[in-house]
Steps between C-alpha positions, in 0.01 A plus 500: 500500500635835387402817680634819374506792766510881460397689822152422646659321795172454701335353172800270467486373858124436479549315166766269615298424811205406277727294279637292769158451652341375173754279350395132489655277772811311383542717182867516412580858417733788520410879536742728320464868593668742269527853640497755221676796682243556772558822711227466756656256752438188297874430456574542881206263569625237256840509670368500860199273485662156601248270323592648174857371532401134488323272259242518340601863454782652291559869458663679198567868492512723198744774524249750377147505378497293173131429461246210507632315214873496595411407866287208390757383257774504763292317745405228253872468400562377843187279540534122515140386494323356192218730522521879567240706687564877441326691777478874555576629844172675527281180489296354784494129437180321607469139604495268201641745254783273362335153464258622204797647323694176530183314389467736196863448396447118541175512295665675201814286539736555222294787358532703812630856457452744782232422760341797675208530741223725623611809684276715712586867589627496857316826580164437346465127454407547130631274236820676357620217291376182350728496197599749235299540181489756220263793473325557161782754428764231556622617834584239761266544813438323809174265495315616809195266475478119591304234328176384676568278795384187329737561211792547734414169666478314163796690334737621778783576250422785253742559205597863448723692276709607799521520874655748748846432632390600850411141583600239242624158452741376226735210453858609550623315193233673289593849648863425403393404146318830465785692647308638797366855517603743226703772708418766251161540684508712805247386765237405254423297191757253554245235621275545199804488272609163664141373474493572127839334452366193677200496257743529205677201630176305494402512861177595672479778765214449742337629819437258784157636598488320846827680598430817666745759663470868599725753340583851612491613136798720369631566852868508395642864443544589143278210385311695234770753393595323178168364400489676164843395399432132607167493312660642179783242525247223555267606214794533250592151575171321507288727268386220287414279780321775681298574199390133473427470867272808477269355240260332751512792733415721218211283384358490856523859535326565160232258604429664830485843320270362234276362762485830698443727180379288210571637156346335199785591278728279711283198523719288260814600714311402816383169362855415388621599827257261684593217269873549563461519883277199477771316288257452221739690269878460497604852416393828657298756314721679250458835693678362804862505413501842350328644799757345738782607282364849490500515875858363515612757249362793715673364810834465307455861378435618853816328623707643209382848590561443882845361460602764230412760764686328767811516297479872406742726700341703758435855421694763706 
């Protein structure tokens, strides 16, 4: 288990207490803590708290703040287990969180990519993450709704394009095959990128719907400071895949709008959309891809303008 740390010492302490209290009895494991240049007393605590100086703990210290991707890569490089659990230090792990993730990995067997779970906002209790999907405009977004209870009982493993790296399970050998997180991302996007590389390698990413944790969302300092750059890097690399994955969301969105405000001139598009969503036709309506590409083009134009402005010299 790899846990990157950057400040937020009280959350770290609570997370580790919940981790040790919820691990299955007899589970062979190691807990690798990677401190990423904390300045709030975390380093002193890591040095002074005696239990951290003995198994199952190991502590690694970055000389300076290097980011989420680098810290996880460094932790995994020293890991010995066959399976990796990457865990944020702002989680609250609930009883029974790990077993469904292990079960999902076993269920997918050789097809298993990254296995995520359901994460509740620690402050509100609302679902913050049940996988990552694409919006109708081809942007990755957290899924914040769960299937009906009966569906979750019958199908507890839900394939998804991607899952968040805040709490994820992956084979160490497969991680090494993929090359770990791309360190060009700075505190965002590296998990989605890894999921898409897993899919490109023929694996299935999935959410274990019976695994539930709480998450103090985006609590690390600087977590959102590079969102636009990360999103741009991600979209450049996976533009074609994002466009394809947005087809069904676009169709669902069109159908919802058509039902709310029926327009006779769009009835053929709506019928074709219904047939596609019901899998009665193999291809989406011809309007779908151009609409998605138009949205992507607008986003890339916005990024180009934004980053061009960022590079201009300041006026004096």
